[in-house]
C-alpha positions in Angstrom: 0.1 0.0 0.0 1.4 3.4 -0.9 2.0 5.5 2.0 2.0 9.6 2.2 4.7 11.9 2.6 4.0 12.4 6.3 4.2 8.7 6.9 7.2 8.1 5.0 8.8 11.0 6.9 8.0 9.5 10.1 9.6 6.1 9.0 12.8 8.0 8.4 13.1 9.6 11.7 13.8 6.4 13.9 15.5 3.1 13.6 12.9 0.8 12.3 14.9 -2.4 13.4 15.8 -1.3 16.7 14.0 -2.6 20.0 13.1 0.1 22.3 12.2 0.2 25.9 8.5 0.9 26.4 8.8 4.3 27.5 11.1 5.5 24.7 8.8 3.5 22.0 5.7 5.3 23.4 7.4 8.6 23.3 8.3 8.0 19.7 4.6 7.2 19.0 3.3 10.5 20.4 6.3 12.3 18.7 5.7 10.8 15.2 1.7 11.0 15.1 0.9 13.4 12.5 -2.9 13.3 11.9 -5.2 16.2 12.8 -7.3 14.0 14.9 -6.5 12.3 18.3 -5.2 9.0 17.2 -5.6 5.9 19.2 -2.5 4.3 20.5 -2.4 0.6 20.1 -0.6 -2.5 21.3 0.2 -5.4 19.1 1.9 -8.4 20.3 2.7 -11.7 18.5 2.6 -14.6 21.0 4.3 -18.0 20.8 0.9 -19.9 20.9 -0.6 -22.4 18.8 -4.2 -21.2 19.1 -5.3 -24.2 17.1 -5.4 -25.8 20.4 -8.0 -24.8 22.9 -5.4 -24.7 25.9 -3.1 -22.4 23.9 -5.7 -19.6 23.5 -5.8 -16.5 25.5 -8.7 -14.3 26.4 -9.5 -11.9 29.3 -10.1 -8.5 30.2 -7.9 -5.7 32.0 -9.0 -2.4 33.5 -6.5 0.3 32.2 -5.6 2.7 34.8 -6.3 5.7 32.4 -8.9 4.3 30.3 -8.6 4.3 26.4 -9.7 7.8 25.9 -12.7 6.4 24.0 -16.5 6.8 25.0 -17.5 3.2 25.2 -21.2 2.4 24.2 -22.4 -0.4 26.4 -25.5 -2.7 25.3 -27.1 -4.9 28.1 -29.5 -7.7 27.6 -31.5 -7.8 30.9 -35.1 -7.6 32.2 -36.8 -6.6 35.3 -34.9 -5.2 38.1 -31.5 -5.9 36.2 -32.8 -3.6 33.4 -33.3 -0.8 35.8 -29.8 -1.5 37.4 -28.1 -1.3 33.9 -29.9 2.0 33.1 -28.9 3.5 36.4 -25.3 2.4 35.9 -25.1 4.1 32.6 -25.8 1.7 30.0 -26.5 3.1 26.4 -28.9 0.5 25.4 -30.9 -2.0 27.5 -33.5 -4.5 26.8 -34.7 -8.1 26.6 -36.1 -10.1 23.7 -37.0 -7.0 21.8 -33.3 -5.9 21.8 -32.2 -9.3 20.5 -34.9 -8.9 17.6 -33.7 -5.4 16.9 -30.0 -6.7 16.2 -31.5 -9.8 14.3 -34.0 -7.8 12.0 -32.3 -4.5 12.0 -28.6 -5.5 12.0 -28.3 -3.0 15.0 -24.6 -3.0 15.9 -24.2 0.6 17.3 -22.4 -0.4 20.5 -18.8 -1.5 21.7 -19.5 -4.0 24.4 -22.5 -6.3 25.1 -23.3 -7.6 28.5 -26.1 -10.0 29.5 -27.5 -11.6 32.5 -27.3 -15.5 32.6 -31.2 -15.8 32.1 -31.0 -13.9 29.0 -28.2 -16.0 27.3 -30.7 -18.5 25.6 -32.3 -15.6 23.8 -28.9 -13.9 23.1 -27.5 -17.2 21.8 -29.5 -16.6 18.6 -27.2 -13.8 17.9 -24.0 -16.1 17.8 -23.3 -15.6 14.0 -23.9 -11.8 14.2 -22.0 -10.9 17.4 -19.3 -13.6 17.6 -17.3 -12.6 14.5 -17.4 -9.0 15.9 -16.1 -9.9 19.3 -19.3 -8.8 20.7 -20.9 -11.9 22.1 -21.3 -11.8 25.9 -19.1 -14.5 27.6 -18.8 -15.3 31.3 -15.0 -15.7 30.8 -14.5 -12.0 30.3 -17.2 -10.7 32.7 -19.9 -9.9 30.2 -22.3 -12.5 31.2 -23.0 -11.6 35.0 -25.7 -10.9 37.5 -23.5 -7.8 38.9 -24.7 -5.7 35.9 -24.0 -2.3 37.6 -20.2 -3.2 38.2 -19.9 -4.6 34.6 -21.3 -1.4 33.0 -19.1 0.8 35.2 -15.9 -1.1 34.5 -16.4 -0.9 30.9 -17.3 2.6 30.9 -14.1 3.4 32.8 -11.8 1.7 30.5 -11.8 -2.0 31.0 -10.7 -3.6 27.6 -11.0 -7.3 26.3 -7.8 -8.8 24.9 -7.6 -12.2 23.1 -5.6 -13.9 20.6 -6.5 -14.0 16.9 -6.1 -17.0 14.5 -2.4 -16.1 14.1 -1.7 -15.9 17.9 -1.6 -12.0 18.0 -3.2 -9.8 20.4 -4.5 -6.1 19.5 -5.4 -3.7 22.2 -5.9 0.0 22.4 -4.1 1.7 25.1 -4.9 5.3 25.0 -4.8 8.4 22.8 -1.8 10.3 21.5 -3.2 13.2 23.7 -2.4 11.2 26.8 0.6 12.1 28.6 3.5 9.7 28.5 3.2 8.4 31.9 -0.5 7.6 31.3 0.4 5.5 28.2 3.3 3.8 29.9 1.1 2.8 32.9 -1.6 1.7 30.5 1.0 -0.4 28.5 2.4 -1.9 31.9 -1.1 -3.0 32.9 -2.0 -5.0 29.8 1.4 -6.6 29.4 1.4 -7.6 33.1 -2.0 -9.2 32.5 -0.8 -11.1 29.1 2.3 -12.5 31.0 0.4 -13.4 34.0 -2.0 -15.5 32.0 0.4 -17.3 30.0 -1.4 -20.5 29.0 0.3 -23.5 30.8 0.5 -25.3 27.5 2.5 -22.7 25.8 6.0 -23.8 24.6 9.1 -22.0 23.6 9.3 -18.2 23.5 6.0 -16.6 24.8 6.5 -12.8 23.8 7.7 -13.2 20.2 7.2 -9.4 19.3 5.8 -6.3 20.8 4.9 -3.3 18.9 3.3 0.1 19.6 1.8 2.5 17.1 -0.9 5.0 16.6 -3.9 4.9 14.2 -1.8 6.4 11.2 1.6 6.2 12.5 4.4 3.6 12.1 5.0 0.6 14.4 7.7 1.1 16.9 9.2 -2.3 18.1 9.4 -2.7 21.9 12.1 -5.1 23.4 10.2 -8.1 24.8 12.8 -8.4 27.4 12.1 -5.0 28.6 8.2 -4.8 28.8 8.2 -4.5 32.6 10.6 -1.6 32.6 8.7 1.6 33.0 11.4 3.9 34.3 12.0 7.5 33.7 
């Protein structure tokens, strides 16, 4: 893909083959961002996992200390008292069967996170082919199937993010905005990397962190030294 002048200029302003400490890599991401909008800062890591095996798949959630800088739209499948609880907690869309039908018939997908009470999952399961490929299907493993609706809504609104391996063993996670100060990005980076390392599947073999890269939406990728991912010093 042909890149613009600003992107090519950014590429020439650092050593593309170097492995940087996290703080230096994130400093470069901020420095090299050139778009007029507030770009998202993203973490991409390649893990030494064979995700064809269920015991080598990685999935979970982590609360970023400083959130993602994005307004998160939360949809909740619930009824009765739990519906009221969801609305009081700040959910953007709340409903039962009628909300399932809206997604089925109107392809309504104007939300970032879907949460459900366990009693709603029989109806929600009909949406598997729609929500599953988009990573929106409620799942108890990541806290999106729960009776504690208020806490779940609050956590995701404040910056809780889901991480999981794709079919190639990569994990892609937003960790903030270019407008964040450097320390905020460093602390968010440290939180997600600590979680990924702590939840290393027992069946994983060989080198776990194969590569770690940080980038902004439009900017070049900056390689982080996998051996230094826990170093966040000044």
